[in-house]
C-alpha positions, 0 to 999 in steps of 0.5 A: 500500500503506497502512501503520499508524504510531504517532507520539508528539508532544510539544507545548509551549504556549509562545508558543501562543494557545488551548487544548491541544485546539485545538493537538492538532486543528491537528497532526492537520490537518497530518498529514492534509495530509501525506497520512496518515489519522488513526485515533486520538488519545490525549492522555496529558496533561502530564508534566514533564521530568527536566531542563529542556532549552530552558528548558521544564519539561514538555510535553503528550504525544500519540500519533497512530495514522495510516495512509498510504503508506510516504513519509508519515512523512517528509512528516509530519515535514517539516510538524511541523518548521515548527510551533513548538509541536511540541517533538519527534516520533517515529514507529514502524511498527505494522503 
């Protein structure tokens, strides 16, 4: 049974070589490697934080719409935890 999820992933370019588009593509490959299908990617752009946690002034906000089995979200979050450019991620079930 495939379910649809929307994930907000906050990406930092700190210690990152290459463009932000390359990083967004790499994260989508990580999501697909975890067993989910990426349906839509929405780059919301760079936004500054209200305060500077971990000495980072701001980051890029990207939403991913994915579909997959119910356990795919935990697999995705495990993969994203290993990526140093992912500042934070949050997934919600859409349908």
